[in-house]
Biopython code that builds the backbone (N, CA, C, O; Angstrom):
import numpy as np
from Bio.PDB.StructureBuilder import StructureBuilder

atoms = [
    (1, "MET", "N", (26.200, -6.621, -3.832)),
    (1, "MET", "CA", (25.675, -5.989, -5.003)),
    (1, "MET", "C", (24.237, -6.391, -5.272)),
    (1, "MET", "O", (23.931, -6.797, -6.394)),
    (2, "PRO", "N", (23.367, -6.302, -4.332)),
    (2, "PRO", "CA", (21.987, -6.661, -4.631)),
    (2, "PRO", "C", (21.251, -5.537, -5.365)),
    (2, "PRO", "O", (21.585, -4.360, -5.235)),
    (3, "PHE", "N", (20.247, -5.936, -6.135)),
    (3, "PHE", "CA", (19.342, -5.008, -6.810)),
    (3, "PHE", "C", (17.930, -5.518, -6.606)),
    (3, "PHE", "O", (17.650, -6.695, -6.833)),
    (4, "ILE", "N", (17.043, -4.637, -6.180)),
    (4, "ILE", "CA", (15.631, -4.987, -6.019)),
    (4, "ILE", "C", (14.816, -4.038, -6.887)),
    (4, "ILE", "O", (14.845, -2.824, -6.690)),
    (5, "ASN", "N", (14.092, -4.597, -7.845)),
    (5, "ASN", "CA", (13.254, -3.813, -8.738)),
    (5, "ASN", "C", (11.803, -4.244, -8.542)),
    (5, "ASN", "O", (11.490, -5.434, -8.529)),
    (6, "SER", "N", (10.930, -3.261, -8.393)),
    (6, "SER", "CA", (9.520, -3.547, -8.156)),
    (6, "SER", "C", (8.663, -2.964, -9.258)),
    (6, "SER", "O", (8.828, -1.807, -9.643)),
    (7, "LYS", "N", (7.753, -3.766, -9.758)),
    (7, "LYS", "CA", (6.725, -3.306, -10.680)),
    (7, "LYS", "C", (5.405, -3.453, -9.933)),
    (7, "LYS", "O", (5.002, -4.562, -9.580)),
    (8, "VAL", "N", (4.734, -2.329, -9.695)),
    (8, "VAL", "CA", (3.500, -2.344, -8.915)),
    (8, "VAL", "C", (2.393, -1.627, -9.674)),
    (8, "VAL", "O", (2.659, -0.708, -10.449)),
    (9, "THR", "N", (1.174, -2.041, -9.453)),
    (9, "THR", "CA", (0.036, -1.460, -10.155)),
    (9, "THR", "C", (-0.425, -0.148, -9.538)),
    (9, "THR", "O", (-1.222, 0.568, -10.144)),
    (10, "VAL", "N", (0.053, 0.178, -8.361)),
    (10, "VAL", "CA", (-0.392, 1.377, -7.646)),
    (10, "VAL", "C", (0.583, 2.532, -7.856)),
    (10, "VAL", "O", (1.735, 2.321, -8.235)),
    (11, "LYS", "N", (0.115, 3.748, -7.607)),
    (11, "LYS", "CA", (0.941, 4.949, -7.689)),
    (11, "LYS", "C", (1.745, 5.086, -6.398)),
    (11, "LYS", "O", (1.204, 4.931, -5.302)),
    (12, "LEU", "N", (3.037, 5.378, -6.534)),
    (12, "LEU", "CA", (3.916, 5.584, -5.380)),
    (12, "LEU", "C", (4.362, 7.042, -5.343)),
    (12, "LEU", "O", (4.936, 7.545, -6.309)),
    (13, "ASP", "N", (4.097, 7.717, -4.230)),
    (13, "ASP", "CA", (4.648, 9.059, -4.080)),
    (13, "ASP", "C", (6.061, 8.944, -3.507)),
    (13, "ASP", "O", (6.493, 7.857, -3.125)),
    (14, "ASP", "N", (6.766, 10.047, -3.450)),
    (14, "ASP", "CA", (8.161, 10.020, -2.988)),
    (14, "ASP", "C", (8.291, 9.509, -1.559)),
    (14, "ASP", "O", (9.251, 8.810, -1.231)),
    (15, "GLU", "N", (7.334, 9.853, -0.714)),
    (15, "GLU", "CA", (7.371, 9.388, 0.679)),
    (15, "GLU", "C", (7.243, 7.864, 0.749)),
    (15, "GLU", "O", (7.946, 7.215, 1.522)),
    (16, "LYS", "N", (6.355, 7.306, -0.050)),
    (16, "LYS", "CA", (6.169, 5.848, -0.055)),
    (16, "LYS", "C", (7.394, 5.149, -0.634)),
    (16, "LYS", "O", (7.797, 4.097, -0.138)),
    (17, "LYS", "N", (7.994, 5.726, -1.685)),
    (17, "LYS", "CA", (9.218, 5.150, -2.245)),
    (17, "LYS", "C", (10.329, 5.139, -1.210)),
    (17, "LYS", "O", (11.052, 4.150, -1.082)),
    (18, "GLU", "N", (10.469, 6.216, -0.480)),
    (18, "GLU", "CA", (11.507, 6.306, 0.554)),
    (18, "GLU", "C", (11.274, 5.259, 1.645)),
    (18, "GLU", "O", (12.220, 4.618, 2.105)),
    (19, "LYS", "N", (10.023, 5.087, 2.056)),
    (19, "LYS", "CA", (9.673, 4.088, 3.081)),
    (19, "LYS", "C", (10.006, 2.679, 2.590)),
    (19, "LYS", "O", (10.637, 1.902, 3.308)),
    (20, "LEU", "N", (9.583, 2.351, 1.366)),
    (20, "LEU", "CA", (9.870, 1.028, 0.814)),
    (20, "LEU", "C", (11.364, 0.808, 0.649)),
    (20, "LEU", "O", (11.873, -0.266, 0.969)),
    (21, "LYS", "N", (12.072, 1.816, 0.152)),
    (21, "LYS", "CA", (13.524, 1.718, -0.031)),
    (21, "LYS", "C", (14.219, 1.425, 1.294)),
    (21, "LYS", "O", (15.108, 0.576, 1.359)),
    (22, "SER", "N", (13.812, 2.130, 2.350)),
    (22, "SER", "CA", (14.411, 1.912, 3.674)),
    (22, "SER", "C", (14.127, 0.511, 4.205)),
    (22, "SER", "O", (15.015, -0.160, 4.732)),
    (23, "GLU", "N", (12.872, 0.082, 4.058)),
    (23, "GLU", "CA", (12.501, -1.253, 4.530)),
    (23, "GLU", "C", (13.223, -2.346, 3.740)),
    (23, "GLU", "O", (13.696, -3.324, 4.319)),
    (24, "LEU", "N", (13.306, -2.180, 2.423)),
    (24, "LEU", "CA", (14.031, -3.164, 1.613)),
    (24, "LEU", "C", (15.514, -3.172, 1.982)),
    (24, "LEU", "O", (16.163, -4.217, 1.942)),
    (25, "GLY", "N", (16.044, -2.007, 2.339)),
    (25, "GLY", "CA", (17.426, -1.925, 2.807)),
    (25, "GLY", "C", (17.664, -2.748, 4.057)),
    (25, "GLY", "O", (18.728, -3.346, 4.218)),
    (26, "ASN", "N", (16.684, -2.781, 4.939)),
    (26, "ASN", "CA", (16.784, -3.627, 6.135)),
    (26, "ASN", "C", (16.616, -5.099, 5.783)),
    (26, "ASN", "O", (17.336, -5.955, 6.296)),
    (27, "LEU", "N", (15.658, -5.387, 4.903)),
    (27, "LEU", "CA", (15.339, -6.780, 4.586)),
    (27, "LEU", "C", (16.450, -7.495, 3.836)),
    (27, "LEU", "O", (16.608, -8.706, 3.991)),
    (28, "ILE", "N", (17.224, -6.782, 3.028)),
    (28, "ILE", "CA", (18.248, -7.452, 2.221)),
    (28, "ILE", "C", (19.276, -8.159, 3.111)),
    (28, "ILE", "O", (19.939, -9.097, 2.668)),
    (29, "SER", "N", (19.408, -7.715, 4.349)),
    (29, "SER", "CA", (20.363, -8.365, 5.259)),
    (29, "SER", "C", (19.915, -9.771, 5.660)),
    (29, "SER", "O", (20.676, -10.495, 6.302)),
    (30, "LEU", "N", (18.698, -10.169, 5.294)),
    (30, "LEU", "CA", (18.271, -11.556, 5.510)),
    (30, "LEU", "C", (19.079, -12.517, 4.641)),
    (30, "LEU", "O", (19.160, -13.710, 4.932)),
    (31, "ILE", "N", (19.676, -11.989, 3.573)),
    (31, "ILE", "CA", (20.593, -12.782, 2.751)),
    (31, "ILE", "C", (21.988, -12.580, 3.323)),
    (31, "ILE", "O", (22.500, -11.461, 3.301)),
    (32, "PRO", "N", (22.614, -13.632, 3.833)),
    (32, "PRO", "CA", (23.936, -13.478, 4.449)),
    (32, "PRO", "C", (24.932, -12.770, 3.531)),
    (32, "PRO", "O", (25.062, -13.098, 2.352)),
    (33, "GLY", "N", (25.629, -11.794, 4.103)),
    (33, "GLY", "CA", (26.640, -11.059, 3.372)),
    (33, "GLY", "C", (26.118, -9.885, 2.567)),
    (33, "GLY", "O", (26.900, -9.176, 1.934)),
    (34, "LYS", "N", (24.800, -9.664, 2.580)),
    (34, "LYS", "CA", (24.219, -8.556, 1.815)),
    (34, "LYS", "C", (23.780, -7.451, 2.774)),
    (34, "LYS", "O", (23.332, -7.718, 3.889)),
    (35, "SER", "N", (23.918, -6.205, 2.315)),
    (35, "SER", "CA", (23.520, -5.078, 3.154)),
    (35, "SER", "C", (23.064, -3.915, 2.286)),
    (35, "SER", "O", (23.260, -3.907, 1.071)),
    (36, "GLU", "N", (22.458, -2.941, 2.933)),
    (36, "GLU", "CA", (21.969, -1.769, 2.229)),
    (36, "GLU", "C", (23.105, -0.954, 1.618)),
    (36, "GLU", "O", (22.885, -0.194, 0.674)),
    (37, "SER", "N", (24.311, -1.106, 2.146)),
    (37, "SER", "CA", (25.420, -0.272, 1.667)),
    (37, "SER", "C", (25.735, -0.494, 0.185)),
    (37, "SER", "O", (26.343, 0.375, -0.441)),
    (38, "TRP", "N", (25.341, -1.624, -0.386)),
    (38, "TRP", "CA", (25.556, -1.887, -1.813)),
    (38, "TRP", "C", (24.247, -2.081, -2.564)),
    (38, "TRP", "O", (24.262, -2.407, -3.751)),
    (39, "LEU", "N", (23.126, -1.888, -1.900)),
    (39, "LEU", "CA", (21.818, -2.157, -2.494)),
    (39, "LEU", "C", (21.391, -1.048, -3.453)),
    (39, "LEU", "O", (21.479, 0.136, -3.128)),
    (40, "MET", "N", (20.928, -1.446, -4.639)),
    (40, "MET", "CA", (20.278, -0.536, -5.576)),
    (40, "MET", "C", (18.812, -0.947, -5.639)),
    (40, "MET", "O", (18.491, -2.134, -5.701)),
    (41, "VAL", "N", (17.925, 0.049, -5.623)),
    (41, "VAL", "CA", (16.482, -0.202, -5.618)),
    (41, "VAL", "C", (15.840, 0.602, -6.746)),
    (41, "VAL", "O", (16.192, 1.761, -6.965)),
    (42, "GLY", "N", (14.900, -0.014, -7.461)),
    (42, "GLY", "CA", (14.146, 0.678, -8.499)),
    (42, "GLY", "C", (12.660, 0.422, -8.337)),
    (42, "GLY", "O", (12.244, -0.621, -7.834)),
    (43, "PHE", "N", (11.863, 1.398, -8.774)),
    (43, "PHE", "CA", (10.407, 1.273, -8.701)),
    (43, "PHE", "C", (9.791, 1.622, -10.047)),
    (43, "PHE", "O", (10.142, 2.633, -10.656)),
    (44, "ASN", "N", (8.869, 0.780, -10.510)),
    (44, "ASN", "CA", (8.013, 1.063, -11.654)),
    (44, "ASN", "C", (6.593, 1.038, -11.113)),
    (44, "ASN", "O", (6.042, -0.031, -10.849)),
    (45, "ASP", "N", (5.997, 2.223, -10.948)),
    (45, "ASP", "CA", (4.637, 2.259, -10.416)),
    (45, "ASP", "C", (3.633, 2.495, -11.532)),
    (45, "ASP", "O", (4.008, 2.757, -12.675)),
    (46, "ASN", "N", (2.348, 2.400, -11.189)),
    (46, "ASN", "CA", (1.267, 2.480, -12.182)),
    (46, "ASN", "C", (1.495, 1.516, -13.341)),
    (46, "ASN", "O", (1.176, 1.824, -14.489)),
    (47, "TYR", "N", (2.043, 0.362, -13.036)),
    (47, "TYR", "CA", (2.412, -0.637, -14.032)),
    (47, "TYR", "C", (1.218, -1.557, -14.274)),
    (47, "TYR", "O", (0.561, -1.984, -13.324)),
    (48, "SER", "N", (0.940, -1.858, -15.515)),
    (48, "SER", "CA", (-0.153, -2.785, -15.831)),
    (48, "SER", "C", (0.322, -4.216, -15.611)),
    (48, "SER", "O", (1.290, -4.663, -16.226)),
    (49, "LEU", "N", (-0.366, -4.921, -14.735)),
    (49, "LEU", "CA", (-0.076, -6.330, -14.484)),
    (49, "LEU", "C", (-1.365, -7.134, -14.648)),
    (49, "LEU", "O", (-2.427, -6.754, -14.155)),
    (50, "TYR", "N", (-1.240, -8.232, -15.342)),
    (50, "TYR", "CA", (-2.350, -9.160, -15.542)),
    (50, "TYR", "C", (-1.977, -10.465, -14.859)),
    (50, "TYR", "O", (-0.855, -10.950, -15.003)),
    (51, "PHE", "N", (-2.912, -11.031, -14.119)),
    (51, "PHE", "CA", (-2.666, -12.275, -13.404)),
    (51, "PHE", "C", (-3.891, -13.157, -13.553)),
    (51, "PHE", "O", (-5.019, -12.721, -13.327)),
    (52, "LYS", "N", (-3.656, -14.390, -13.933)),
    (52, "LYS", "CA", (-4.743, -15.341, -14.160)),
    (52, "LYS", "C", (-5.719, -14.812, -15.202)),
    (52, "LYS", "O", (-6.925, -15.040, -15.103)),
    (53, "GLY", "N", (-5.195, -14.101, -16.206)),
    (53, "GLY", "CA", (-6.004, -13.603, -17.296)),
    (53, "GLY", "C", (-6.750, -12.317, -17.022)),
    (53, "GLY", "O", (-7.495, -11.846, -17.882)),
    (54, "GLU", "N", (-6.570, -11.732, -15.841)),
    (54, "GLU", "CA", (-7.307, -10.520, -15.488)),
    (54, "GLU", "C", (-6.365, -9.388, -15.129)),
    (54, "GLU", "O", (-5.330, -9.601, -14.498)),
    (55, "LYS", "N", (-6.735, -8.171, -15.539)),
    (55, "LYS", "CA", (-5.966, -6.995, -15.134)),
    (55, "LYS", "C", (-6.179, -6.781, -13.644)),
    (55, "LYS", "O", (-7.310, -6.777, -13.159)),
    (56, "LYS", "N", (-5.077, -6.604, -12.927)),
    (56, "LYS", "CA", (-5.144, -6.464, -11.474)),
    (56, "LYS", "C", (-5.050, -4.991, -11.069)),
    (56, "LYS", "O", (-4.220, -4.245, -11.587)),
    (57, "ASP", "N", (-5.911, -4.588, -10.138)),
    (57, "ASP", "CA", (-5.804, -3.256, -9.546)),
    (57, "ASP", "C", (-4.672, -3.216, -8.523)),
    (57, "ASP", "O", (-4.014, -2.190, -8.349)),
    (58, "LYS", "N", (-4.456, -4.339, -7.853)),
    (58, "LYS", "CA", (-3.434, -4.431, -6.812)),
    (58, "LYS", "C", (-2.597, -5.685, -7.066)),
    (58, "LYS", "O", (-3.039, -6.804, -6.808)),
    (59, "ALA", "N", (-1.386, -5.477, -7.573)),
    (59, "ALA", "CA", (-0.465, -6.590, -7.820)),
    (59, "ALA", "C", (0.960, -6.053, -7.864)),
    (59, "ALA", "O", (1.184, -4.856, -8.044)),
    (60, "ALA", "N", (1.919, -6.963, -7.697)),
    (60, "ALA", "CA", (3.330, -6.572, -7.734)),
    (60, "ALA", "C", (4.176, -7.717, -8.267)),
    (60, "ALA", "O", (3.887, -8.894, -8.053)),
    (61, "PHE", "N", (5.227, -7.326, -8.966)),
    (61, "PHE", "CA", (6.269, -8.252, -9.399)),
    (61, "PHE", "C", (7.577, -7.677, -8.890)),
    (61, "PHE", "O", (7.967, -6.574, -9.272)),
    (62, "VAL", "N", (8.251, -8.420, -8.033)),
    (62, "VAL", "CA", (9.468, -7.936, -7.383)),
    (62, "VAL", "C", (10.628, -8.834, -7.787)),
    (62, "VAL", "O", (10.593, -10.047, -7.580)),
    (63, "GLU", "N", (11.655, -8.222, -8.364)),
    (63, "GLU", "CA", (12.850, -8.944, -8.782)),
    (63, "GLU", "C", (13.989, -8.614, -7.828)),
    (63, "GLU", "O", (14.284, -7.446, -7.574)),
    (64, "VAL", "N", (14.621, -9.650, -7.305)),
    (64, "VAL", "CA", (15.795, -9.485, -6.450)),
    (64, "VAL", "C", (16.954, -10.170, -7.157)),
    (64, "VAL", "O", (16.878, -11.351, -7.495)),
    (65, "LYS", "N", (18.012, -9.428, -7.373)),
    (65, "LYS", "CA", (19.217, -9.994, -7.987)),
    (65, "LYS", "C", (20.347, -9.847, -6.984)),
    (65, "LYS", "O", (20.558, -8.774, -6.419)),
    (66, "ILE", "N", (21.074, -10.942, -6.769)),
    (66, "ILE", "CA", (22.191, -10.912, -5.832)),
    (66, "ILE", "C", (23.443, -11.468, -6.492)),
    (66, "ILE", "O", (23.377, -12.394, -7.301)),
    (67, "PHE", "N", (24.561, -10.901, -6.142)),
    (67, "PHE", "CA", (25.848, -11.407, -6.600)),
    (67, "PHE", "C", (26.209, -12.596, -5.724)),
    (67, "PHE", "O", (26.251, -12.478, -4.500)),
    (68, "GLY", "N", (26.468, -13.735, -6.344)),
    (68, "GLY", "CA", (26.749, -14.948, -5.584)),
    (68, "GLY", "C", (25.471, -15.716, -5.314)),
    (68, "GLY", "O", (24.508, -15.638, -6.077)),
    (69, "GLY", "N", (25.475, -16.454, -4.223)),
    (69, "GLY", "CA", (24.339, -17.308, -3.924)),
    (69, "GLY", "C", (23.824, -17.141, -2.511)),
    (69, "GLY", "O", (24.399, -16.419, -1.696)),
    (70, "ALA", "N", (22.731, -17.823, -2.242)),
    (70, "ALA", "CA", (22.122, -17.833, -0.909)),
    (70, "ALA", "C", (21.353, -19.135, -0.754)),
    (70, "ALA", "O", (20.917, -19.734, -1.737)),
    (71, "ASP", "N", (21.191, -19.567, 0.491)),
    (71, "ASP", "CA", (20.458, -20.806, 0.709)),
    (71, "ASP", "C", (18.950, -20.561, 0.644)),
    (71, "ASP", "O", (18.479, -19.429, 0.761)),
    (72, "LYS", "N", (18.218, -21.638, 0.457)),
    (72, "LYS", "CA", (16.771, -21.554, 0.265)),
    (72, "LYS", "C", (16.070, -20.952, 1.483)),
    (72, "LYS", "O", (15.094, -20.219, 1.325)),
    (73, "GLU", "N", (16.541, -21.243, 2.675)),
    (73, "GLU", "CA", (15.922, -20.696, 3.888)),
    (73, "GLU", "C", (15.990, -19.171, 3.893)),
    (73, "GLU", "O", (14.998, -18.510, 4.203)),
    (74, "ALA", "N", (17.140, -18.608, 3.554)),
    (74, "ALA", "CA", (17.285, -17.148, 3.508)),
    (74, "ALA", "C", (16.376, -16.556, 2.426)),
    (74, "ALA", "O", (15.760, -15.511, 2.634)),
    (75, "LYS", "N", (16.296, -17.221, 1.279)),
    (75, "LYS", "CA", (15.429, -16.742, 0.197)),
    (75, "LYS", "C", (13.955, -16.804, 0.605)),
    (75, "LYS", "O", (13.182, -15.903, 0.278)),
    (76, "ASN", "N", (13.564, -17.862, 1.316)),
    (76, "ASN", "CA", (12.189, -17.975, 1.801)),
    (76, "ASN", "C", (11.854, -16.843, 2.767)),
    (76, "ASN", "O", (10.778, -16.251, 2.682)),
    (77, "LYS", "N", (12.771, -16.542, 3.685)),
    (77, "LYS", "CA", (12.548, -15.453, 4.648)),
    (77, "LYS", "C", (12.415, -14.120, 3.932)),
    (77, "LYS", "O", (11.521, -13.331, 4.240)),
    (78, "LEU", "N", (13.302, -13.867, 2.978)),
    (78, "LEU", "CA", (13.248, -12.612, 2.239)),
    (78, "LEU", "C", (11.943, -12.493, 1.457)),
    (78, "LEU", "O", (11.319, -11.432, 1.447)),
    (79, "THR", "N", (11.535, -13.564, 0.810)),
    (79, "THR", "CA", (10.276, -13.558, 0.053)),
    (79, "THR", "C", (9.102, -13.251, 0.973)),
    (79, "THR", "O", (8.261, -12.414, 0.644)),
    (80, "ALA", "N", (9.036, -13.912, 2.107)),
    (80, "ALA", "CA", (7.939, -13.684, 3.059)),
    (80, "ALA", "C", (7.909, -12.235, 3.534)),
    (80, "ALA", "O", (6.840, -11.632, 3.632)),
    (81, "GLU", "N", (9.068, -11.686, 3.824)),
    (81, "GLU", "CA", (9.132, -10.316, 4.336)),
    (81, "GLU", "C", (8.795, -9.286, 3.253)),
    (81, "GLU", "O", (8.146, -8.279, 3.537)),
    (82, "ILE", "N", (9.228, -9.531, 2.027)),
    (82, "ILE", "CA", (8.870, -8.627, 0.930)),
    (82, "ILE", "C", (7.358, -8.639, 0.717)),
    (82, "ILE", "O", (6.745, -7.581, 0.573)),
    (83, "CYS", "N", (6.760, -9.814, 0.697)),
    (83, "CYS", "CA", (5.304, -9.907, 0.517)),
    (83, "CYS", "C", (4.572, -9.201, 1.656)),
    (83, "CYS", "O", (3.585, -8.504, 1.421)),
    (84, "SER", "N", (5.041, -9.375, 2.859)),
    (84, "SER", "CA", (4.434, -8.717, 4.010)),
    (84, "SER", "C", (4.551, -7.195, 3.908)),
    (84, "SER", "O", (3.594, -6.474, 4.188)),
    (85, "LEU", "N", (5.715, -6.719, 3.512)),
    (85, "LEU", "CA", (5.946, -5.279, 3.350)),
    (85, "LEU", "C", (5.006, -4.676, 2.308)),
    (85, "LEU", "O", (4.379, -3.647, 2.561)),
    (86, "PHE", "N", (4.904, -5.306, 1.146)),
    (86, "PHE", "CA", (4.063, -4.765, 0.084)),
    (86, "PHE", "C", (2.579, -4.843, 0.446)),
    (86, "PHE", "O", (1.794, -3.992, 0.029)),
    (87, "GLU", "N", (2.200, -5.845, 1.206)),
    (87, "GLU", "CA", (0.817, -5.915, 1.668)),
    (87, "GLU", "C", (0.543, -4.806, 2.681)),
    (87, "GLU", "O", (-0.475, -4.119, 2.595)),
    (88, "ARG", "N", (1.449, -4.633, 3.637)),
    (88, "ARG", "CA", (1.279, -3.634, 4.693)),
    (88, "ARG", "C", (1.307, -2.205, 4.141)),
    (88, "ARG", "O", (0.454, -1.389, 4.493)),
    (89, "GLU", "N", (2.271, -1.903, 3.290)),
    (89, "GLU", "CA", (2.474, -0.529, 2.825)),
    (89, "GLU", "C", (1.637, -0.152, 1.602)),
    (89, "GLU", "O", (1.277, 1.013, 1.432)),
    (90, "LEU", "N", (1.329, -1.124, 0.756)),
    (90, "LEU", "CA", (0.632, -0.824, -0.495)),
    (90, "LEU", "C", (-0.732, -1.498, -0.607)),
    (90, "LEU", "O", (-1.435, -1.319, -1.602)),
    (91, "GLN", "N", (-1.107, -2.273, 0.411)),
    (91, "GLN", "CA", (-2.378, -3.000, 0.423)),
    (91, "GLN", "C", (-2.503, -3.938, -0.768)),
    (91, "GLN", "O", (-3.597, -4.153, -1.291)),
    (92, "ILE", "N", (-1.375, -4.493, -1.188)),
    (92, "ILE", "CA", (-1.384, -5.502, -2.254)),
    (92, "ILE", "C", (-1.444, -6.876, -1.589)),
    (92, "ILE", "O", (-0.550, -7.221, -0.816)),
    (93, "PRO", "N", (-2.476, -7.664, -1.876)),
    (93, "PRO", "CA", (-2.576, -8.988, -1.250)),
    (93, "PRO", "C", (-1.367, -9.859, -1.607)),
    (93, "PRO", "O", (-0.873, -9.824, -2.734)),
    (94, "GLN", "N", (-0.911, -10.627, -0.642)),
    (94, "GLN", "CA", (0.263, -11.469, -0.863)),
    (94, "GLN", "C", (0.054, -12.468, -2.001)),
    (94, "GLN", "O", (1.013, -12.876, -2.657)),
    (95, "ASN", "N", (-1.184, -12.856, -2.230)),
    (95, "ASN", "CA", (-1.430, -13.807, -3.319)),
    (95, "ASN", "C", (-1.479, -13.128, -4.690)),
    (95, "ASN", "O", (-1.795, -13.769, -5.693)),
    (96, "SER", "N", (-1.164, -11.832, -4.728)),
    (96, "SER", "CA", (-1.031, -11.095, -5.996)),
    (96, "SER", "C", (0.370, -10.519, -6.138)),
    (96, "SER", "O", (0.583, -9.531, -6.840)),
    (97, "ILE", "N", (1.324, -11.154, -5.457)),
    (97, "ILE", "CA", (2.718, -10.709, -5.498)),
    (97, "ILE", "C", (3.591, -11.878, -5.927)),
    (97, "ILE", "O", (3.563, -12.947, -5.318)),
    (98, "TYR", "N", (4.361, -11.664, -6.976)),
    (98, "TYR", "CA", (5.405, -12.606, -7.368)),
    (98, "TYR", "C", (6.743, -12.012, -6.956)),
    (98, "TYR", "O", (6.976, -10.813, -7.113)),
    (99, "VAL", "N", (7.620, -12.858, -6.429)),
    (99, "VAL", "CA", (8.988, -12.463, -6.082)),
    (99, "VAL", "C", (9.933, -13.445, -6.765)),
    (99, "VAL", "O", (9.789, -14.659, -6.623)),
    (100, "THR", "N", (10.889, -12.915, -7.498)),
    (100, "THR", "CA", (11.937, -13.767, -8.051)),
    (100, "THR", "C", (13.258, -13.378, -7.409)),
    (100, "THR", "O", (13.505, -12.206, -7.125)),
    (101, "ILE", "N", (14.101, -14.375, -7.185)),
    (101, "ILE", "CA", (15.439, -14.134, -6.651)),
    (101, "ILE", "C", (16.415, -14.809, -7.597)),
    (101, "ILE", "O", (16.387, -16.026, -7.781)),
    (102, "GLU", "N", (17.268, -14.008, -8.187)),
    (102, "GLU", "CA", (18.216, -14.496, -9.178)),
    (102, "GLU", "C", (19.636, -14.331, -8.651)),
    (102, "GLU", "O", (20.022, -13.258, -8.186)),
    (103, "GLU", "N", (20.396, -15.400, -8.730)),
    (103, "GLU", "CA", (21.795, -15.386, -8.313)),
    (103, "GLU", "C", (22.666, -15.113, -9.533)),
    (103, "GLU", "O", (22.606, -15.844, -10.521)),
    (104, "ILE", "N", (23.468, -14.070, -9.463)),
    (104, "ILE", "CA", (24.287, -13.630, -10.583)),
    (104, "ILE", "C", (25.752, -13.957, -10.299)),
    (104, "ILE", "O", (26.266, -13.648, -9.223)),
    (105, "THR", "N", (26.415, -14.578, -11.260)),
    (105, "THR", "CA", (27.844, -14.886, -11.080)),
    (105, "THR", "C", (28.752, -13.807, -11.672)),
    (105, "THR", "O", (29.880, -13.620, -11.216)),
    (106, "ASP", "N", (28.261, -13.107, -12.679)),
    (106, "ASP", "CA", (29.055, -12.058, -13.314)),
    (106, "ASP", "C", (28.383, -10.719, -13.064)),
    (106, "ASP", "O", (27.275, -10.476, -13.542)),
    (107, "TRP", "N", (29.053, -9.848, -12.314)),
    (107, "TRP", "CA", (28.469, -8.567, -11.934)),
    (107, "TRP", "C", (29.537, -7.504, -12.100)),
    (107, "TRP", "O", (30.630, -7.619, -11.546)),
    (108, "GLY", "N", (29.218, -6.473, -12.860)),
    (108, "GLY", "CA", (30.165, -5.398, -13.093)),
    (108, "GLY", "C", (29.809, -4.142, -12.336)),
    (108, "GLY", "O", (28.638, -3.876, -12.067)),
    (109, "TRP", "N", (30.825, -3.368, -11.991)),
    (109, "TRP", "CA", (30.643, -2.091, -11.310)),
    (109, "TRP", "C", (31.899, -1.262, -11.526)),
    (109, "TRP", "O", (33.015, -1.781, -11.502)),
    (110, "ASN", "N", (31.706, -0.011, -11.728)),
    (110, "ASN", "CA", (32.817, 0.935, -11.807)),
    (110, "ASN", "C", (33.823, 0.544, -12.898)),
    (110, "ASN", "O", (35.033, 0.697, -12.729)),
    (111, "GLY", "N", (33.298, 0.038, -14.016)),
    (111, "GLY", "CA", (34.132, -0.261, -15.169)),
    (111, "GLY", "C", (34.829, -1.607, -15.153)),
    (111, "GLY", "O", (35.671, -1.874, -16.010)),
    (112, "GLU", "N", (34.495, -2.463, -14.191)),
    (112, "GLU", "CA", (35.136, -3.790, -14.164)),
    (112, "GLU", "C", (34.210, -4.809, -13.504)),
    (112, "GLU", "O", (33.202, -4.461, -12.888)),
    (113, "MET", "N", (34.580, -6.061, -13.652)),
    (113, "MET", "CA", (33.801, -7.154, -13.069)),
    (113, "MET", "C", (34.353, -7.508, -11.689)),
    (113, "MET", "O", (35.552, -7.416, -11.424)),
    (114, "PHE", "N", (33.429, -7.915, -10.830)),
    (114, "PHE", "CA", (33.849, -8.405, -9.509)),
    (114, "PHE", "C", (34.397, -9.804, -9.655)),
    (114, "PHE", "O", (34.810, -10.412, -8.668)),
]
sb = StructureBuilder()
sb.init_structure("model")
sb.init_model(0)
sb.init_chain("A")
sb.init_seg("    ")
for serial, (resi, resn, name, xyz) in enumerate(atoms, 1):
    if name == "N":
        sb.init_residue(resn, " ", resi, " ")
    sb.init_atom(name, np.array(xyz, "f"), 0.0, 1.0, " ", f" {name:<3s}", serial, name[0])
structure = sb.get_structure()
């Protein structure tokens, strides 16, 4: 039950959203037991982000939520790959990207909790 939500300062067209969604679908498997088959992805583009007191033209905040836990090595790999993806596809410098990974113990779907 992973969810990846991105807030980016740049405009995303449908083609770019599809590309990012597909790539994130591949990357989520870096977390053991996670796959695209349960992945939900959201995008907030043209989002105002301020970093170090300045409005950024190119920045991103990426939230990853997973049901259960993962080890630090897997989280490090996922963070590195997400930063690389956003730099490659959106030209957002890696030093202007924050990634959070949150482990959720209570997750509901289809009217009940897992």
